[in-house]
N, C-alpha and C positions, 0 to 999 in steps of 0.2 A: 159292148164296146171293146174294141181291141186296143190293147195297150202296146205302144211301141216304146221301146227303150232307146232313148236318144243319148243316153249317158255315155256310151263308148264313143259315139260320134263326136259329142261335145268335148270329151277328153282328148280325142285325137286332134280336133280343131284347136283346142287350147295348147296342146303340145306343139303343134305346127306353128301357131302364132307366137308361142314363147320362143321357139327355136329361131323363127324369123326375127323376132325382136332382139334376141341375144346376138344373132348374126349381124343384123343392121347396127346394133349398138357396138359390137366389136369392130365392124368396118368403120363406123363413124369415129370411134375412139382411135383406131389405127390411122385413119385418114387425118384426124386432128393432130395426132402426134407427129405424123409425117409432115404436115404443113408447118407445125411449130418447129420441127427439126430443120426444115428447109429455110424458114425465116431466121432461125438462130444462126445457121451456117452463113446465110447471106449477110446478116449484120456483123458476124465475126469477120467475114471477108472485108466488109467496109471498114471496120475498126482496124483491121490489120493494115489495109492500104493507108488509112489515115496515120497510123503509127509510123509506117515507113516514110510517109511524106514528112511527118514531124521530125524524124531522125535526120532526113535529108536537109530540111530547113535548119535544124540545129547545127549541122555540120557546116552549111553555107554561112550561117550567122557567125560561127566561131572563126571561120576563115576570114570573113569580112572584118571582124573585130581585130584579128591579128594584123591584117593589112592596115586597118585604120590606126591601130596603136603604133605600127611601124611608121606610118605617114606622120602621125602626130610627133613621134620621137624625131623624125627627120626634120619636121618643121621647127621643133624646139632647138635642134642642133643648128639649123639654118639661122634662126633668130639670134642664137648665142654668137655664131660666127659673125653675123652682120653687126651685132652690138660691139664685138671686139674690133671689127674692122672700122666702124664709125669712131670708136674710142681712139684707135691708132691714128686715123685721119685727123681727128680734132686735136690730138696731141701733137701731131706733126705740124698742123696749122698754127697752133699756139707757139710751138718752138720756132717756126718760121717767123711768126709775128714778133717774137722776142728778139730774134737775130736782126730782123728788119728795124725794130725799134732802136737797138743798140747801134747799128750801122748809121741810122739817121741822126742819133744823138751825137755821134762823133763829129758829124759835119756841122751840127747846129750850135754846139757849145763853144763859146769863145775861149781863147787860150788863158784868159784871166779868170775864168770861172771853173770851180772845182765841184763836181757832182759827187756827193758822198752817200746819197740815199735815193734808191729807186724802189718804189712800191707799186705793184700792179694788182688792181682789184677789178677783175673783169676787163673792161676796155678803158677804165679810168687809171691813169698813170699819175703818181705823185712823185715829184722830183724835189730833192732837198740838197742844199750845198752851200758853198761859200764863194763870194765874189770879192774882187778888190774894191768895187764901188757900186753904188746904186745904178749908175749908167750902164755898167756891164750886165746887170740883171735885166735892165730894159732892153739892151741889145739881144740878150738871150731870149726874152719874151717875143721880140719882133721876129727873130729867126724861127721860133716855134710856130708863130701865127702864119708865117709864109710857107711852112712845111706842108708837104702833100699827105703826110700820114697822121697829123694832129689837127684836132679842131681848136678853136680859140682857147688859149691857156688862161688860167685864173691864178693870180698871185694871192696866196692865202696868208703868207707871213713874210715879213721882212724886218730884220733887226740889224741896225747899223752898228758897227763897232764903236765902242765907247772912246777908245784912244786912237790917236793918229796911227795909221799903219795896220790897225786891226781890220779884219775882213768883215764884210756884210753877210749875215746869214739870211737865207731865203728858203721858202717852201712854196711850190706851185703845183697846180693840178691841171692836167690836160687830158682830153679824151682821145684815144687812138681811133682813127677811122678804120672801117671794115677791112 
């Protein structure tokens, strides 16, 4: 029998297979690295775009906050001015009411009655004074009840003079109309 030595042929085939394997392995590793590099670059691009968008949004938010704080400041200033204006208007109205009250009292008080105390608590007016007689106090009360700026008066105190010629002391409350 003839012996054929297949060893060199097997060695050649092994070398060829080993070379192919290393080549395919290298190409696979290279292709894998290339794909990983492409995916990495794609995600870096997406992250970069998102960071740019975040910066843009932060800039817009800060602009809006600045505008909002300016608007809030203007609103506070407007409210302060309105409060001051309302205070001035109410003060003017109170002063006008006080002048109107005094003008009306001049016409209502008889010549024989002396007013020495006027106290105003909101719309309630307390009048105190001296009169020559009880009848003069009654005339004064009637005048006040007929007045257009007072509601019905209430006599809270009357003290007649002890001696002849002494004056009668009185105290009355009346509410001033709006």
